NUDRENBA-671749 format. One record per residue: y, x, z of N, C-alpha, C in turn; residue in three letters. Coordinates in steps of 0.1 Angstrom, whole numbers, plus 2048, in hexadecimal, padded with zeros to 3 digits. Atoms other than C-alpha are relative to their C-alpha. Layout:
// NUDRENBA-671749
YXZYXZYXZAla/...
//
This chain:
// NUDRENBA-671749
7F280A7FD7FD7FF80280E80A7FFMet/7F57F78008218107F780C7F980DIle/7FC8057F78378108148108017FEIle/7EF8027FF85D80681580480B809Lys/7F97F07FB87082981B80D7F880CIle/7F58027F688D81582A7FC7FA80EAsp/8088057F68778098467FE80880CAsn/8057F47F987382C855809803808Leu/7F37FA7FD88783E86D7F980E7FCThr/8017ED8048898638697F4808808Leu/8077F980286F86E87C7EE7FD7FCGlu/80B8038098538548698058057F4Glu/7FD7FC81086485E84A7F8810800Leu/8017F47FC85B8838577F08077FFGln/80F8027FE83687A85F7FB7FF7F0Lys/80280380983686A83D7FE80B7F0Gln/7FD7F680C8408898277F680C805Met/8097F57FB82689C8357F17FB7F9Thr/80B8038088098858278047FE7F0Leu/7FF8028088198838078018127FCIle/8047F28018148AD80980D8057FFAla/7F57F980583B8B5809805802812Glu/7FC7FE7F184F8C58248087F8807Pro/7F98077F685B8B284880C7FE7FASer/7F07FC80387D8C383F8097F37FATyr/7FE80780C8818AE81F8067F2806Lys/7FF8137FA87F889837811800802Ala/7F18037FE8A58948428077FA7F2Lys/7F880980A8B48958227FD7F47FBGln/80080E8058A58738148027F5807Ile/7FC8087F88AA8648338107FF7FFTyr/7F28048028CF8698308047FB7F6Glu/7FD7FF8098CF86580E8007EC802Trp/8048117FC8C083D8178097F980EIle/7F88077F58D583583A80D804801His/7F27FD8018F38488348098027F7Gln/7F97FE80D8FC84B80F7FF7F37FCLys/80180E8058EA82680A7F97FE7F7Asn/80680180C8D782C7E97F47F37FDVal/80A8048018BE81A7DE7F77FF7F5Thr/80A7FC80A8A98287C7800810801Ser/7FF7F57FB89B84C7C980580B7F3Phe/7FA7F980B8AC8577A680A806803Asp/7F07FF8018CE8547B780080E80EGlu/8037F57F48BF8747D280680C7F7Met/7FB7F28078D288D7BE7FB80D801Ser/8037F37F78CA8AB7D47F2804803Asn/80C7FF7FB8A68A47D97F88027F4Val/80A7F580D88D8BA7BD7FC7EF7F9Ala/80980580887D8A27A37F67FB800Lys/80F7FD7F785D8AA7B07FB7F4809Lys/8048097F38648997CF8027F27FCThr/7FF80E8018738797C17F47FE7F8Arg/80B80B8058568727AB7F27FD806Glu/8068047F68408777C98007F2809Leu/7F98087F88588617DE7FC7F47F4Leu/80480B8098548467BE7F67F9806Lys/80B8027FD82F8447C17FA7FD80FAsn/8058067F082A8407E880B7F7807Ser/7F98047F584C8307F08047F67F8Phe/7F580980986280F7E680D7FF809Glu/7F68037F88848067F37FC7EF802Phe/7FD8127FA88B7DE8038077FE7F4Thr/7FE80380E8947CC7E280D7F3809Asn/7F980B7FB8B77B47F18087FE7F6Ile/7F68058078D07A67DE8077F5802Ser/7F98077FB8EF7967E07FB7EF7F8Ile/8048088068E87707D880B7F9800Leu/7F480680390A7627E080C805807Gln/7F47FC7F592C76C7F18097F5801Arg/7F680A7FF9457567FF80B807804Leu/7EF7F77FA96A7648078087F4804Asp/7F68067FD97E75181C80F7FE800Ser/7F580580699E74481580980180DLys/7F48037F39AF7428377FF80F80AGln/7FF7E97FC9A476C8447F98027F2Asp/8077F680A98F7868367F2802803Glu/80E8047FE96F7748427F98027EEThr/80980380A9517798287EE7FD801Lys/80E80A7F892F76582B7F68067F0Lys/80D7FE8099127758177F17FA802Tyr/8128097FF8F076680B7FA80E7FALeu/8087F68078D777D8047F17FE7FDLeu/80D8048058BA77A7F27F480E801Leu/80D7F87FC89778D7FE7F98017F7Leu/8077FF80787D7997EB7F77F4800Glu/80B80B7FE86577C7F78077F67FAAsp/7F680D80287F7647EA80A7F980DGly/7F88077F588D75B80B8128057FFAsn/7F67F88028B175D8128087FF810Ile/8007FC7F18C37698318148007FDIle/7EF7FF8008EB76783980580B80BGlu/7F77F87F790378184780C801802Thr/7F480880392677F84E80880E806Val/7FC7F880194079884A80F7FD80BPhe/7F58067F996079486480880D800Leu/7F27F37FE9807A88668097FC80ALys/7F57FD7F59937B28898058067FCTyr/7F67F68029AF7C68907F680C809Lys/8097F37FE9907D98A37F98057F8His/80D7F98079797E28887FA7F47F7Gly/80780E8079637CE86E7F57FF807Asn/8108087FD9467BB87B7F97F97F9Thr/80A8048089287B386E7F27F8804Leu/80D8097F691279287C7F78017F4Cys/80F8028088EF7968717F87FC802Ile/80A8087FC8D17858717F4805803Ser/80B7FB7FE8B078E87D7F57FA7FESer/80A80980789A77386F8037F77F4Gln/7FD80E80789375B8568007F6806Val/80280D7F289873A8687FF80080EGly/7FD7FC7F189973688D7F77F7803Cys/80980A7F387D7248A58077F9809Lys/7F78047F889471D8BD8047F4802Met/7FC80B7F889F7008BD80B7FA7FFGly/7F28087F78C36FC8C88067F77F6Cys/7FB8108018D36DB8BF80C8037FAVal/7F08008058F76EA8B380080C7F3Phe/8027F58098E970989B7F97F97F4Cys/80280080B8E47048777F48077FFAla/80E7F78048CA7228747F37FB801Ser/80E8057FD8AE7108837FC7F47FAThr/8028118098AF6ED86F7F78027F8Lys/80E7FE8078966FC8597F5808801Asn/8107F97FD87D70F86F80680C7FDGly/8007EE8038727328737FA8007F2Phe/8067FA80F8667438547F980C805Val/8037F67FC86376686380980C803Arg/7F47F37FB8707878718058057F4Asn/7F87FA80988879B85B7F9810804Leu/8067F47FF8797BF85780B807805Ser/7F67F77FD88F7DB8648068077F2Val/7FE7FE80F8977E683F8077F4801Ala/7FA80D8028A47C083C80D7FE80CGlu/7F68047F48B97C385D80C8067FBIle/7F77F47FF8C77E885380B7FA7F0Leu/7F980480B8CF7DA83080B7F8800Asn/7F280C7FF8E87BE837809806800Gln/7F77F98028FD7DA83F8038087FAIle/7FD7F880A8FC7F28288017F57F2Tyr/80180780D8FC7D480C8117FE800Ile/7F180B80291F7C481A80580B800Val/7F77F280692D7EA81C8007FF7F1Gln/7FE8018119267EE7FA8097F77FALys/7FA8108029347C97F180A8037FFAsp/7F37FE8009517CE80080880C805Ser/7F77F18069597F27FF805801810Gly/7FD7FE7EE95E7EF82A7FA803806Glu/80A7F67FA9508078438027F280BLys/80180D7F793F7ED85D80380780CIle/8047F97F19467F98837FB7FB80BSer/8018077F593C7DF8997F47F77F8Asn/80880980491B7CA8957FC7F8809Ile/8078097F490E7A98A77F77FB7F5Val/80E8068098E979E8A18027F0807Val/8028117FA8F477A8A68017F27F4Met/8038078088EC76C8847F07F97FDGly/80D80B8018CC7588777F780680AThr/80B7FA7FA8AF75D89180480280FGly/7FB7FB7ED8AA7648BA7FA8107FFGlu/8057EC8028AA78D8B67F880880CPro/80C7F97FA8937928D17F27FB801Leu/80D8008068787848C27FE8087F2Glu/8027F581087D79B8A680281080BAsn/7F77F67F58807B58C47FC8127F7Phe/8077F88018697D18BA8098087EDAsp/7F67FC80C87D7D4893810803801Asn/7F77FC7F889D7CF8A980180C803Ile/7FD7F67F989A7ED8BD7FE80D7F6Ile/8007F880C89180089C80B8057FFLys/7F97FF8068AA7F788D80F801808Phe/7F67F57F88C48038A880080B802Phe/8067F27FF8B38248A98048067EFAsn/7F97FB80A8BC8278858087FD7FBIle/7F38018058DE81987F80880680DIle/7F97F87F68EB82D89F7F880B7FBAsn/8097F48068D884E88F80E8077FDAsp/7F07FC8068F68678887FC8027EDGlu/8097FA8088DE87186A8067F07F3Lys/7FE8088058E784B85C8107FB800Gly/7EF80A7FF906835865804800807Gln/7FF7FC7F090683E88880E7F9806Asn/7FA8107FA91781D8927FC802811Ile/8047F97EF9178228BC7F67F4806Ser/80B80E7F78FF8098CE80B7F9808Leu/7F38077FA9238028E18047F57F9Arg/7F580A80592E7F08C67F47F67F8Lys/80B80D80890F7DA8BF7FB7F980BIle/80280B7F290A7BA8D27F27F97F8Thr/8118048028E67AB8CD8037ED80BIle/80180F7F88E87808DA7F17FB7FDSer/80D8098008CB76F8E67FE7EE806Thr/8048097FC8C274B8F37FB7FF810Cys/8007FC7F08B775A9117ED7FC7FFGly/80F7FF7FD89076490A80080D810Leu/8037FB7F388A77492C7F98097FFVal/80A7F780086F78A9298078087F9Pro/7F97F680A88079C90C80E803809Lys/7F07F77FA8A17A09227FD807809Ile/7FF7F77F488E7B393D7FA80D7F6Tyr/80A7F580B8797C991F80E8097FBGlu/7F47FA80589F7D090F807806810Leu/7FC7F67F38B07DA9337F780E802Ala/8087F97FC8927EE93680680F7F9Asn/7F97F780789C80391980F806802Leu/7F27FD7F98BE8089288098007F4Asp/7F57FF80C8D380790380D7FD804Leu/7ED8017F88FA8099058027F57F3Gln/7F88058098FB7EB8EC8027EF80DIle/7FD8107F69057C68FB7FC7F77FFThr/80A80C7FE8F17AA90580A7F47FELeu/7F98117FE9017868FD7F47F9802Ala/80A8097F98F076990D8017F17FCIle/7FF80E8028F07488FA7FD7F780BSer/8038087F68F57329188067F2800Leu/7FD80980590B71890F8067F480AHis/7FE8077F790970192D7F580680CVal/8047FD7F790070A9527FB7F780AAla/80880E7FC8EC6EC95C7F27FF7F9Asn/80C7FF8038C76EF9587FC7F37F7Gln/80080B80A8C56C994B8068017F8Glu/7F080180F8E46C89337F480D7F3Lys/8027F880A8D66EC9287F37FA7F7Arg/8088098068B36DB9207FF7FC7F3Glu/7FE80880A8C36C59078058087F5Lys/7F77FC80E8D56DE8ED7F680E7FEIle/8097EF8028BB6FE8F67F1801805Leu/80C7FE7FC8996F98F47F9809809Pro/7FF7F17FB89271C9027FE7FF810Ile/7FE8037EE89E70C9257F37FC803Ala/80C8057FA87F6FD9277F580A808Arg/8047FC7FA86F71992A80380D809Met/7F87FD7F688573093E80D7FD800Tyr/7F98047FC897721951811808806Asn/7F47F97FB8BE72995F800809808Leu/7FF7F87F38B373997F7F980E7FAAsp/8057F780389874B96D80A80E7F5Asp/7F77F880C8B475794F80B80C80BLeu/7F67F87F38CC76196F7FC80D803Lys/8057F17F88B477B97D7FC8097F2Lys/8027F380D8AD78A95A80E8037FEAla/7F57FF8028D278C95780A80D807Cys/7FB7F57F78DA79E9777F9806800Glu/80A7F58038BC7B397280680B7F5Tyr/7F77F580E8CD7C095080F8097FFTyr/7FA7FA7F98E97C495F80280D80CIle/8067F67F58DE7D997A7FD80B7FBLys/8067F88098C87EB9638088097F8Lys/7F47F980F8E37F7949812801807Thr/7F28007FC9057F095E80A7FD7F2Asn/7F880980C90E7DC93D8037F4805Lys/7FC80D7FE9227BF9407F97F97F4Arg/80880D80C9127A192D80B7FB7FDIle/7F78088089237899187F87F0805Thr/80980F80091C76191F8087FB7F3Phe/7F680C80C92474C8FD7FC7F4809Glu/7FF80B7FC92D7299068067F77F1Tyr/7F980E8049307128EB8057F5803Ile/7FA8107FC9486F48F17FF7F57FBLeu/8088098039386D88ED8087EF802Ile/7FA8097F894E6B88EC7FA7F780DAsp/8078077F89476A390C7F27FF804Glu/80F7FA7FB9266B491180480A812Phe/8047F67F792E6D5923813806800Asn/7ED7FE8019566D792580A7FA808Asp/7F78077F995E6C794480480880EThr/8007F97F396D6D39637F2809807Tyr/80C7FF7FB94C6D09737F880B7FBGlu/8067F280993B6E995680780A804Asp/7F97EE7FF95370595C7FE805810Ala/8057F97F094B7039867F58047FBVal/80B7FB80092A70397D7FE80E7F7Asn/8037F280A92C722963804808808Leu/7FC7F77F794173197F7F6807809Ser/8097FC7F792972F9957F98057FCAsn/80F7F880490C73A98380080D7FDTyr/7FC7F480492175697880580B80BThr/7F77F87F392E76099A7F880E801Lys/8037F57FD9287839A37F78087F4Asn/8057F780991A79098080E80A7F9Met/7F47F680492D7AB96D7FF7F97EFLeu/7FF80880B93479394B8097FE7FDCys/7F380480994B7869317FC7F27FEAsn/80380E80994A75D9278098027F1Ile/7FC80180F94D7599058037F47F7Asn/7FC80D80895E7398F98007FE7F5Leu/8038058119537298D88017F47FDIle/7F980F80496770E8C87F17FC7F7Pro/80C8048059476FB8BB8037FE7F1Tyr/7FE8038109446FF8927F47F37FCAsn/80980B8039376DA8877F88047F6Ser/80B7FD8119176DC86F7FE7F0801Ile/80680C80790C6BD85B7F17FA808Lys/80D8017F68EB6C086E8017FB80CGlu/8028057EF8F26B588F80D7F8801Ser/7F48087F990C69B8A1809803807Lys/7F97FD7F59196B18B78108037FCIle/7F080380693F6B08B680781080CSer/7F77F57F79576D08C28097FB80AAla/7F38057F496E6CE8E18088017FBSer/7F38048079916C18D880781180CLys/7F87F28009A86E18DE80480580EGlu/8007FF7F39B76D68F87F580680CAsn/8117FF7F59946D59107FD8107FFAsn/8017F67FE98E6F790880A80B807Ile/7F67F37F59AD7089107FE7FC812Asp/8047FE7F19A76F49317F6804802Lys/80E7FA7FD98570193480680D804Phe/7FE7F17FF98F7249308087FE80AArg/7F28007F59AE72094A7F87FD80CLys/80A8007F39947129627F580A801Thr/8057F380498173295B80480D809Leu/7F37F580099A74895E8047FE813Thr/7FA8027F29A87369827F280080CAsp/80D7FE7F898373898F7FD80F7FDLeu/7FC7F480098875E9897F68047F3Gly/80680080897175D96980B80A7F2Leu/7FC7FC80C97877494B7FE7FA7F2Tyr/80480781097B75D92D8098037F7Ala/7F880181098575E9097F87F57FAThr/80280D8099867458EF7FA80C7F6Val/8017FA80A9777518CF8057FB7F4Arg/7F580780E98D7528AD7F27F97F8Arg/80C80580F97C73D8928058077F7Glu/7FF7FA81397975086E7F87F97FBLeu/80780780896C7448537FD7F17FEGly/80280E7FD96A72085A8027F77F2Ser/80080780A9747178397F18077F6Asp/80E7FC80A9517298297F5800809Ile/80E8027F693871B8437FD80F805Asn/8087F37F993773C8567F67FD80BAla/8078067F592472C8747F18057F3Ala/80A7FC80390173986D7F47F77FCCys/8048098098E87278558037F47F8Gly/7F880A80A90170F8457FE8037F0Gln/7FE7FF8129027208227F0806801Leu/80A7FE8058DA72A8247FD7F27FEArg/80A80D7FD8CF70782E8077F47F2Asn/7F980C80C8E76F680F7FA8067F4Asp/80A7FA80B8D070E7F77F97FD800Ile/8118018018B17058068007F27FBLeu/80080E8008BB6DF8038017FF7F1Glu/8017FE80F8C36E87DD7F47FE7F6Lys/80D7FB8088A56F97D67F47F6803Arg/80E80C8008906D87E37FA7F77F7Met/
//
């Protein structure tokens, strides 16, 4: 079986080179072509001997991903990409421009099985995990297409990244490698809806990434209504895992909180959130809900969002409201993909 060369770490590539009777030191040169210069063919590796390139062609291949569609926001500089994978599946990734640098929101799975009622990504079910190369290539492709360097990554697109744990950790290693894109782990955020055992596992790796928890409500009964994962791991279990993560890594956690009209945006909800996060090293990221046609949920009114944030601040929490970007191009996860899937049916 031919190996996908862009799935390999430098160490793995070194071992593979010896198997094709080539010196392992050549791996570094090839690895830099792939992950630093982002070539997509062996013929582009101009300083690699022709004999070696022919051997590579016989033993390896690149992961083939192409841009199916790109939407450019007229309101800001947000770009939404629909990417076509080799097996015909499609994923989304979103380019976001901020003052502190360019951020890419990437997907970790094709579809999602978590079933969160407010999210379009899960509406057509789960298909499969993305490979390491498919995760990496979202960054490489967008940088090539936009001509812009990505400095920050948020693993908040389609999928539950902690369900694709091994590939995500390998992705961190490659994207952080100085022989590749050399993106600091401190500039990477990974979001989970609350897979408690994996939070412990991630904590034990002691990486310098930022962990974001999709909390959305600090009441067990309410949380079960919008996040099915809450029935498996309750709020107490999740809190213990978060406290362990903070203690182990000494890193601040971000709690994400989508504000839904007349559901989780009351004074009582704010107090519950304050009590839940009390004494935790954390930020609260309030997210105005981006309505999707697949759900009857409505966004909180602007004045309620302001009141909610002020209540949290008065209670001593650090809370910010996420700035909405790309609302005119369906920049919320899954919306564009769902539209394409409907047309295929």
